[in-house]
N, C-alpha and C positions, 0 to 999 in steps of 0.2 A: 505493498502499501505504498502509495506517493502522499501525505498533508502537509499541512502546515498547521502549528498551535499559536494563539496569540495571547497571552497570558499579560497581562496590561492591566494600568489601573485606571487609568484616564488618556484615553485612547478611543479613536472612533473611524468611522468607516474609512476604507484606504483601500490604495492598487495592490498593497501587501495581500489583502482580504479578495479582492474585486479577479482580479489575474488568475489564482487558484480556481476560484470559483468556476471563471468563464473554460478552464481547460480539465472540469471536473474536477478536481483534485478534494479530496476532504479537507475543510477548514474547521478547527476547534478554535472557539475565543473566547474569552471571560465574556460574561454577562453584563458588561457596564454601561452600552449606548446601545446606538440605531445599529444592528449589522444588516445584512444586507438576506433576503433569503436563501437558503441553505448553508447556513453556518451553523455551525453545531456549538450551542453555547453551552459552559459552566458557572458555578458558583464560584466569583473570587471569595480568595481567601481559603478556600476548599482543596484542598493539595487532592484527596483523590478525587473529584469529583472529573476534572480533564482527562484521568486514567481511564476513571469508569468508561467515560463517554467515547474516547476512543479504542478502548477495546469492542463497544461497540460498535464502532465503523470500520473497524477490524473484521467484524462475523458477519456483518453483510456485503463485505467486498465491498465497500467503497474507495471513492478514491482514483480509478483510474482514467487517466489524463485521455480525451479522443486525441485520436490520432491526427494530426495537421492543424491542431487548435493554435498552436502556437505560432504558425505563421500568421493565421488571421487575426490573432492579438499584439502581431510586432507589427501588423502592415496599421490598424486599427489605433496604437498608441502612437505610432512616426505621426498619420492624419492629424491629431493635436496640435503636433511642432508644426 
């Protein structure tokens, strides 16, 4: 499984979350603010909760990137600039 975990106390939605989601990579993040649909949230300050959520994602087989999606994302990013 490929994935990203965000364990922060005061950060909102950002490219570090949106890019993996676009590639269908599992994202586990602390429940501190708005996150886009598809992010699995864990309780801040609970060290066991992100572990449980990650194990659950592994059991579901989630987190396999789409083939070729990296090129699409790179093109979209370059179009911004």
